[in-house]
Jmol script that loads the backbone (N, CA, C; Angstrom):
load data "model"
ATOM      1  N   UNK A   1     123.446 111.445  59.966  1.00  0.00           N
ATOM      2  CA  UNK A   1     123.912 110.595  61.022  1.00  0.00           C
ATOM      3  C   UNK A   1     123.390 111.135  62.347  1.00  0.00           C
ATOM      4  N   UNK A   2     122.968 110.216  63.239  1.00  0.00           N
ATOM      5  CA  UNK A   2     122.428 110.614  64.530  1.00  0.00           C
ATOM      6  C   UNK A   2     123.544 110.905  65.510  1.00  0.00           C
ATOM      7  N   UNK A   3     123.303 111.897  66.344  1.00  0.00           N
ATOM      8  CA  UNK A   3     124.271 112.220  67.389  1.00  0.00           C
ATOM      9  C   UNK A   3     124.179 111.171  68.490  1.00  0.00           C
ATOM     10  N   UNK A   4     125.293 110.843  69.142  1.00  0.00           N
ATOM     11  CA  UNK A   4     125.242 109.855  70.229  1.00  0.00           C
ATOM     12  C   UNK A   4     124.389 110.375  71.380  1.00  0.00           C
ATOM     13  N   UNK A   5     123.770 109.452  72.063  1.00  0.00           N
ATOM     14  CA  UNK A   5     122.967 109.818  73.224  1.00  0.00           C
ATOM     15  C   UNK A   5     123.876 110.228  74.368  1.00  0.00           C
ATOM     16  N   UNK A   6     123.450 111.213  75.158  1.00  0.00           N
ATOM     17  CA  UNK A   6     124.269 111.594  76.311  1.00  0.00           C
ATOM     18  C   UNK A   6     124.261 110.460  77.339  1.00  0.00           C
ATOM     19  N   UNK A   7     125.324 110.361  78.128  1.00  0.00           N
ATOM     20  CA  UNK A   7     125.350 109.292  79.145  1.00  0.00           C
ATOM     21  C   UNK A   7     124.236 109.497  80.160  1.00  0.00           C
ATOM     22  N   UNK A   8     123.803 108.383  80.764  1.00  0.00           N
ATOM     23  CA  UNK A   8     122.788 108.474  81.812  1.00  0.00           C
ATOM     24  C   UNK A   8     123.308 109.316  82.966  1.00  0.00           C
ATOM     25  N   UNK A   9     122.373 109.985  83.634  1.00  0.00           N
ATOM     26  CA  UNK A   9     122.742 110.732  84.834  1.00  0.00           C
ATOM     27  C   UNK A   9     123.175 109.755  85.919  1.00  0.00           C
ATOM     28  N   UNK A  10     124.187 110.118  86.641  1.00  0.00           N
ATOM     29  CA  UNK A  10     124.549 109.312  87.798  1.00  0.00           C
ATOM     30  C   UNK A  10     123.649 109.750  88.952  1.00  0.00           C
ATOM     31  N   UNK A  11     123.437 108.900  89.949  1.00  0.00           N
ATOM     32  CA  UNK A  11     122.557 109.286  91.051  1.00  0.00           C
ATOM     33  C   UNK A  11     122.951 110.598  91.711  1.00  0.00           C
ATOM     34  N   UNK A  12     124.237 110.900  91.791  1.00  0.00           N
ATOM     35  CA  UNK A  12     124.675 112.140  92.431  1.00  0.00           C
ATOM     36  C   UNK A  12     124.247 113.366  91.624  1.00  0.00           C
ATOM     37  N   UNK A  13     124.060 113.204  90.323  1.00  0.00           N
ATOM     38  CA  UNK A  13     123.716 114.334  89.468  1.00  0.00           C
ATOM     39  C   UNK A  13     122.213 114.545  89.337  1.00  0.00           C
ATOM     40  N   UNK A  14     121.435 113.536  89.678  1.00  0.00           N
ATOM     41  CA  UNK A  14     119.988 113.651  89.559  1.00  0.00           C
ATOM     42  C   UNK A  14     119.427 114.450  90.727  1.00  0.00           C
ATOM     43  N   UNK A  15     118.398 115.231  90.463  1.00  0.00           N
ATOM     44  CA  UNK A  15     117.762 115.940  91.588  1.00  0.00           C
ATOM     45  C   UNK A  15     117.031 114.925  92.474  1.00  0.00           C
ATOM     46  N   UNK A  16     116.958 115.226  93.750  1.00  0.00           N
ATOM     47  CA  UNK A  16     116.262 114.337  94.681  1.00  0.00           C
ATOM     48  C   UNK A  16     114.780 114.279  94.312  1.00  0.00           C
ATOM     49  N   UNK A  17     114.181 113.098  94.368  1.00  0.00           N
ATOM     50  CA  UNK A  17     112.757 112.998  94.055  1.00  0.00           C
ATOM     51  C   UNK A  17     111.924 113.651  95.151  1.00  0.00           C
ATOM     52  N   UNK A  18     110.727 114.039  94.791  1.00  0.00           N
ATOM     53  CA  UNK A  18     109.817 114.615  95.773  1.00  0.00           C
ATOM     54  C   UNK A  18     109.207 113.492  96.600  1.00  0.00           C
ATOM     55  N   UNK A  19     108.888 113.785  97.832  1.00  0.00           N
ATOM     56  CA  UNK A  19     108.355 112.776  98.753  1.00  0.00           C
ATOM     57  C   UNK A  19     107.126 112.075  98.174  1.00  0.00           C
ATOM     58  N   UNK A  20     106.296 112.779  97.453  1.00  0.00           N
ATOM     59  CA  UNK A  20     105.076 112.177  96.912  1.00  0.00           C
ATOM     60  C   UNK A  20     105.364 111.118  95.844  1.00  0.00           C
ATOM     61  N   UNK A  21     106.586 111.120  95.313  1.00  0.00           N
ATOM     62  CA  UNK A  21     106.953 110.151  94.288  1.00  0.00           C
ATOM     63  C   UNK A  21     107.595 108.892  94.868  1.00  0.00           C
ATOM     64  N   UNK A  22     107.779 108.847  96.171  1.00  0.00           N
ATOM     65  CA  UNK A  22     108.435 107.709  96.818  1.00  0.00           C
ATOM     66  C   UNK A  22     107.410 106.817  97.513  1.00  0.00           C
ATOM     67  N   UNK A  23     107.741 105.546  97.642  1.00  0.00           N
ATOM     68  CA  UNK A  23     106.892 104.587  98.330  1.00  0.00           C
ATOM     69  C   UNK A  23     107.595 104.221  99.632  1.00  0.00           C
ATOM     70  N   UNK A  24     107.112 104.769 100.734  1.00  0.00           N
ATOM     71  CA  UNK A  24     107.759 104.591 102.029  1.00  0.00           C
ATOM     72  C   UNK A  24     107.785 103.120 102.440  1.00  0.00           C
ATOM     73  N   UNK A  25     106.732 102.382 102.150  1.00  0.00           N
ATOM     74  CA  UNK A  25     106.687 100.971 102.522  1.00  0.00           C
ATOM     75  C   UNK A  25     107.764 100.159 101.831  1.00  0.00           C
ATOM     76  N   UNK A  26     108.029 100.452 100.577  1.00  0.00           N
ATOM     77  CA  UNK A  26     109.093  99.757  99.853  1.00  0.00           C
ATOM     78  C   UNK A  26     110.444 100.096 100.460  1.00  0.00           C
ATOM     79  N   UNK A  27     110.635 101.361 100.772  1.00  0.00           N
ATOM     80  CA  UNK A  27     111.885 101.799 101.395  1.00  0.00           C
ATOM     81  C   UNK A  27     112.110 101.071 102.721  1.00  0.00           C
ATOM     82  N   UNK A  28     111.069 100.937 103.528  1.00  0.00           N
ATOM     83  CA  UNK A  28     111.191 100.252 104.817  1.00  0.00           C
ATOM     84  C   UNK A  28     111.421  98.757 104.633  1.00  0.00           C
ATOM     85  N   UNK A  29     110.739  98.157 103.667  1.00  0.00           N
ATOM     86  CA  UNK A  29     110.940  96.736 103.398  1.00  0.00           C
ATOM     87  C   UNK A  29     112.366  96.436 102.963  1.00  0.00           C
ATOM     88  N   UNK A  30     112.916  97.292 102.131  1.00  0.00           N
ATOM     89  CA  UNK A  30     114.307  97.111 101.709  1.00  0.00           C
ATOM     90  C   UNK A  30     115.267  97.360 102.864  1.00  0.00           C
ATOM     91  N   UNK A  31     114.916  98.277 103.763  1.00  0.00           N
ATOM     92  CA  UNK A  31     115.746  98.501 104.948  1.00  0.00           C
ATOM     93  C   UNK A  31     115.782  97.247 105.810  1.00  0.00           C
ATOM     94  N   UNK A  32     114.651  96.548 105.904  1.00  0.00           N
ATOM     95  CA  UNK A  32     114.609  95.293 106.667  1.00  0.00           C
ATOM     96  C   UNK A  32     115.555  94.282 106.030  1.00  0.00           C
ATOM     97  N   UNK A  33     115.514  94.146 104.720  1.00  0.00           N
ATOM     98  CA  UNK A  33     116.422  93.218 104.039  1.00  0.00           C
ATOM     99  C   UNK A  33     117.878  93.622 104.291  1.00  0.00           C
ATOM    100  N   UNK A  34     118.164  94.916 104.210  1.00  0.00           N
ATOM    101  CA  UNK A  34     119.538  95.404 104.391  1.00  0.00           C
ATOM    102  C   UNK A  34     120.011  95.325 105.842  1.00  0.00           C
ATOM    103  N   UNK A  35     119.116  95.088 106.787  1.00  0.00           N
ATOM    104  CA  UNK A  35     119.514  94.949 108.190  1.00  0.00           C
ATOM    105  C   UNK A  35     120.383  93.710 108.396  1.00  0.00           C
ATOM    106  N   UNK A  36     120.264  92.746 107.499  1.00  0.00           N
ATOM    107  CA  UNK A  36     121.022  91.503 107.592  1.00  0.00           C
ATOM    108  C   UNK A  36     122.323  91.653 106.813  1.00  0.00           C
ATOM    109  N   UNK A  37     123.409  91.140 107.395  1.00  0.00           N
ATOM    110  CA  UNK A  37     124.683  91.161 106.695  1.00  0.00           C
ATOM    111  C   UNK A  37     125.503  89.952 107.121  1.00  0.00           C
ATOM    112  N   UNK A  38     126.730  89.880 106.669  1.00  0.00           N
ATOM    113  CA  UNK A  38     127.558  88.713 106.978  1.00  0.00           C
ATOM    114  C   UNK A  38     127.835  88.582 108.468  1.00  0.00           C
ATOM    115  N   UNK A  39     127.963  89.701 109.151  1.00  0.00           N
ATOM    116  CA  UNK A  39     128.201  89.649 110.591  1.00  0.00           C
ATOM    117  C   UNK A  39     126.939  89.346 111.376  1.00  0.00           C
ATOM    118  N   UNK A  40     125.788  89.642 110.801  1.00  0.00           N
ATOM    119  CA  UNK A  40     124.498  89.430 111.473  1.00  0.00           C
ATOM    120  C   UNK A  40     123.521  88.739 110.527  1.00  0.00           C
ATOM    121  N   UNK A  41     123.750  87.463 110.239  1.00  0.00           N
ATOM    122  CA  UNK A  41     122.858  86.757 109.317  1.00  0.00           C
ATOM    123  C   UNK A  41     121.541  86.316 109.961  1.00  0.00           C
ATOM    124  N   UNK A  42     121.493  86.276 111.286  1.00  0.00           N
ATOM    125  CA  UNK A  42     120.290  85.908 112.036  1.00  0.00           C
ATOM    126  C   UNK A  42     119.927  87.047 112.978  1.00  0.00           C
ATOM    127  N   UNK A  43     118.694  87.502 112.897  1.00  0.00           N
ATOM    128  CA  UNK A  43     118.243  88.599 113.755  1.00  0.00           C
ATOM    129  C   UNK A  43     116.869  88.278 114.335  1.00  0.00           C
ATOM    130  N   UNK A  44     116.612  88.801 115.515  1.00  0.00           N
ATOM    131  CA  UNK A  44     115.276  88.709 116.103  1.00  0.00           C
ATOM    132  C   UNK A  44     114.437  89.881 115.581  1.00  0.00           C
ATOM    133  N   UNK A  45     113.150  89.824 115.827  1.00  0.00           N
ATOM    134  CA  UNK A  45     112.269  90.937 115.435  1.00  0.00           C
ATOM    135  C   UNK A  45     112.733  92.221 116.115  1.00  0.00           C
ATOM    136  N   UNK A  46     113.079  92.128 117.376  1.00  0.00           N
ATOM    137  CA  UNK A  46     113.535  93.303 118.125  1.00  0.00           C
ATOM    138  C   UNK A  46     114.799  93.893 117.511  1.00  0.00           C
ATOM    139  N   UNK A  47     115.730  93.051 117.122  1.00  0.00           N
ATOM    140  CA  UNK A  47     116.968  93.536 116.503  1.00  0.00           C
ATOM    141  C   UNK A  47     116.690  94.205 115.166  1.00  0.00           C
ATOM    142  N   UNK A  48     115.801  93.619 114.375  1.00  0.00           N
ATOM    143  CA  UNK A  48     115.434  94.239 113.088  1.00  0.00           C
ATOM    144  C   UNK A  48     114.793  95.597 113.339  1.00  0.00           C
ATOM    145  N   UNK A  49     113.885  95.657 114.282  1.00  0.00           N
ATOM    146  CA  UNK A  49     113.213  96.922 114.598  1.00  0.00           C
ATOM    147  C   UNK A  49     114.224  97.989 114.988  1.00  0.00           C
ATOM    148  N   UNK A  50     115.165  97.632 115.847  1.00  0.00           N
ATOM    149  CA  UNK A  50     116.183  98.593 116.283  1.00  0.00           C
ATOM    150  C   UNK A  50     117.070  99.039 115.137  1.00  0.00           C
ATOM    151  N   UNK A  51     117.488  98.111 114.303  1.00  0.00           N
ATOM    152  CA  UNK A  51     118.389  98.451 113.195  1.00  0.00           C
ATOM    153  C   UNK A  51     117.709  99.305 112.132  1.00  0.00           C
ATOM    154  N   UNK A  52     116.374  99.162 112.005  1.00  0.00           N
ATOM    155  CA  UNK A  52     115.643  99.867 110.943  1.00  0.00           C
ATOM    156  C   UNK A  52     114.862 101.086 111.444  1.00  0.00           C
ATOM    157  N   UNK A  53     114.837 101.306 112.739  1.00  0.00           N
ATOM    158  CA  UNK A  53     114.065 102.424 113.269  1.00  0.00           C
ATOM    159  C   UNK A  53     112.566 102.204 113.162  1.00  0.00           C
ATOM    160  N   UNK A  54     112.154 100.950 113.299  1.00  0.00           N
ATOM    161  CA  UNK A  54     110.739 100.596 113.224  1.00  0.00           C
ATOM    162  C   UNK A  54     110.245 100.165 114.591  1.00  0.00           C
ATOM    163  N   UNK A  55     108.936 100.170 114.773  1.00  0.00           N
ATOM    164  CA  UNK A  55     108.389  99.554 115.968  1.00  0.00           C
ATOM    165  C   UNK A  55     108.543  98.047 115.819  1.00  0.00           C
ATOM    166  N   UNK A  56     108.486  97.351 116.931  1.00  0.00           N
ATOM    167  CA  UNK A  56     108.588  95.891 116.885  1.00  0.00           C
ATOM    168  C   UNK A  56     107.428  95.303 116.065  1.00  0.00           C
ATOM    169  N   UNK A  57     106.240  95.858 116.220  1.00  0.00           N
ATOM    170  CA  UNK A  57     105.069  95.370 115.476  1.00  0.00           C
ATOM    171  C   UNK A  57     105.244  95.563 113.971  1.00  0.00           C
ATOM    172  N   UNK A  58     105.759  96.713 113.576  1.00  0.00           N
ATOM    173  CA  UNK A  58     105.971  96.974 112.150  1.00  0.00           C
ATOM    174  C   UNK A  58     107.044  96.054 111.589  1.00  0.00           C
ATOM    175  N   UNK A  59     108.132  95.890 112.323  1.00  0.00           N
ATOM    176  CA  UNK A  59     109.213  94.997 111.871  1.00  0.00           C
ATOM    177  C   UNK A  59     108.671  93.586 111.687  1.00  0.00           C
ATOM    178  N   UNK A  60     107.851  93.121 112.624  1.00  0.00           N
ATOM    179  CA  UNK A  60     107.252  91.786 112.527  1.00  0.00           C
ATOM    180  C   UNK A  60     106.416  91.652 111.259  1.00  0.00           C
ATOM    181  N   UNK A  61     105.603  92.665 110.955  1.00  0.00           N
ATOM    182  CA  UNK A  61     104.761  92.612 109.743  1.00  0.00           C
ATOM    183  C   UNK A  61     105.611  92.598 108.473  1.00  0.00           C
ATOM    184  N   UNK A  62     106.670  93.400 108.437  1.00  0.00           N
ATOM    185  CA  UNK A  62     107.560  93.380 107.270  1.00  0.00           C
ATOM    186  C   UNK A  62     108.215  92.014 107.119  1.00  0.00           C
ATOM    187  N   UNK A  63     108.690  91.444 108.224  1.00  0.00           N
ATOM    188  CA  UNK A  63     109.331  90.130 108.156  1.00  0.00           C
ATOM    189  C   UNK A  63     108.349  89.054 107.700  1.00  0.00           C
ATOM    190  N   UNK A  64     107.144  89.070 108.228  1.00  0.00           N
ATOM    191  CA  UNK A  64     106.140  88.083 107.824  1.00  0.00           C
ATOM    192  C   UNK A  64     105.805  88.239 106.341  1.00  0.00           C
ATOM    193  N   UNK A  65     105.663  89.463 105.885  1.00  0.00           N
ATOM    194  CA  UNK A  65     105.377  89.710 104.469  1.00  0.00           C
ATOM    195  C   UNK A  65     106.522  89.227 103.592  1.00  0.00           C
ATOM    196  N   UNK A  66     107.754  89.547 103.988  1.00  0.00           N
ATOM    197  CA  UNK A  66     108.911  89.116 103.206  1.00  0.00           C
ATOM    198  C   UNK A  66     109.058  87.597 103.230  1.00  0.00           C
ATOM    199  N   UNK A  67     108.695  86.961 104.333  1.00  0.00           N
ATOM    200  CA  UNK A  67     108.714  85.497 104.386  1.00  0.00           C
ATOM    201  C   UNK A  67     107.657  84.931 103.437  1.00  0.00           C
ATOM    202  N   UNK A  68     106.477  85.514 103.445  1.00  0.00           N
ATOM    203  CA  UNK A  68     105.396  85.076 102.548  1.00  0.00           C
ATOM    204  C   UNK A  68     105.819  85.187 101.076  1.00  0.00           C
ATOM    205  N   UNK A  69     106.597  86.207 100.753  1.00  0.00           N
ATOM    206  CA  UNK A  69     107.064  86.424  99.380  1.00  0.00           C
ATOM    207  C   UNK A  69     108.317  85.626  99.040  1.00  0.00           C
ATOM    208  N   UNK A  70     108.870  84.938 100.035  1.00  0.00           N
ATOM    209  CA  UNK A  70     110.022  84.082  99.790  1.00  0.00           C
ATOM    210  C   UNK A  70     111.375  84.718 100.021  1.00  0.00           C
ATOM    211  N   UNK A  71     111.428  85.904 100.624  1.00  0.00           N
ATOM    212  CA  UNK A  71     112.696  86.600 100.828  1.00  0.00           C
ATOM    213  C   UNK A  71     113.305  86.365 102.208  1.00  0.00           C
ATOM    214  N   UNK A  72     112.527  85.824 103.136  1.00  0.00           N
ATOM    215  CA  UNK A  72     112.983  85.587 104.512  1.00  0.00           C
ATOM    216  C   UNK A  72     112.632  84.175 104.938  1.00  0.00           C
ATOM    217  N   UNK A  73     113.364  83.714 105.960  1.00  0.00           N
ATOM    218  CA  UNK A  73     113.048  82.457 106.637  1.00  0.00           C
ATOM    219  C   UNK A  73     113.040  82.753 108.132  1.00  0.00           C
ATOM    220  N   UNK A  74     112.253  81.990 108.856  1.00  0.00           N
ATOM    221  CA  UNK A  74     112.265  82.136 110.309  1.00  0.00           C
ATOM    222  C   UNK A  74     112.358  80.759 110.949  1.00  0.00           C
ATOM    223  N   UNK A  75     113.083  80.738 112.072  1.00  0.00           N
ATOM    224  CA  UNK A  75     113.209  79.506 112.832  1.00  0.00           C
ATOM    225  C   UNK A  75     113.482  79.876 114.283  1.00  0.00           C
ATOM    226  N   UNK A  76     112.606  79.446 115.156  1.00  0.00           N
ATOM    227  CA  UNK A  76     112.728  79.671 116.598  1.00  0.00           C
ATOM    228  C   UNK A  76     112.988  81.135 116.958  1.00  0.00           C
ATOM    229  N   UNK A  77     112.220  82.032 116.367  1.00  0.00           N
ATOM    230  CA  UNK A  77     112.310  83.447 116.715  1.00  0.00           C
ATOM    231  C   UNK A  77     113.455  84.211 116.089  1.00  0.00           C
ATOM    232  N   UNK A  78     114.188  83.570 115.209  1.00  0.00           N
ATOM    233  CA  UNK A  78     115.293  84.238 114.506  1.00  0.00           C
ATOM    234  C   UNK A  78     114.958  84.263 113.022  1.00  0.00           C
ATOM    235  N   UNK A  79     115.332  85.322 112.381  1.00  0.00           N
ATOM    236  CA  UNK A  79     115.040  85.519 110.958  1.00  0.00           C
ATOM    237  C   UNK A  79     116.331  85.567 110.177  1.00  0.00           C
ATOM    238  N   UNK A  80     116.273  85.126 108.921  1.00  0.00           N
ATOM    239  CA  UNK A  80     117.429  85.206 108.030  1.00  0.00           C
ATOM    240  C   UNK A  80     116.933  85.409 106.613  1.00  0.00           C
ATOM    241  N   UNK A  81     117.833  85.869 105.768  1.00  0.00           N
ATOM    242  CA  UNK A  81     117.509  86.046 104.346  1.00  0.00           C
ATOM    243  C   UNK A  81     117.428  84.686 103.685  1.00  0.00           C
ATOM    244  N   UNK A  82     116.551  84.552 102.726  1.00  0.00           N
ATOM    245  CA  UNK A  82     116.491  83.326 101.953  1.00  0.00           C
ATOM    246  C   UNK A  82     117.428  83.440 100.747  1.00  0.00           C
ATOM    247  N   UNK A  83     117.604  82.340 100.056  1.00  0.00           N
ATOM    248  CA  UNK A  83     118.451  82.349  98.858  1.00  0.00           C
ATOM    249  C   UNK A  83     117.870  83.251  97.762  1.00  0.00           C
ATOM    250  N   UNK A  84     116.574  83.528  97.832  1.00  0.00           N
ATOM    251  CA  UNK A  84     115.926  84.366  96.813  1.00  0.00           C
ATOM    252  C   UNK A  84     116.519  85.778  96.791  1.00  0.00           C
ATOM    253  N   UNK A  85     116.969  86.251  97.949  1.00  0.00           N
ATOM    254  CA  UNK A  85     117.548  87.600  98.008  1.00  0.00           C
ATOM    255  C   UNK A  85     118.856  87.614  97.242  1.00  0.00           C
TER     256      UNK A  85
END
end "model"
wireframe off; spacefill off
backbone 0.3
color backbone group
């Protein structure tokens, strides 16, 4: 009879990954998505940049990319999450 598998490690128990194993662009893109919440469903590029610690130019590129992929919508200089999120 096989022994049961040990439970998966919880995130708190796993060692932190090394920087070379992380994708900074993905982390920043997800930070842009997480900048939006129920209290702030509409944000300007400047507000996203401030909330995420990005330059305004970088925030704009992330928003445009996320809009192209269907995760964001824009209207009159304000951005919001799409239903895809």
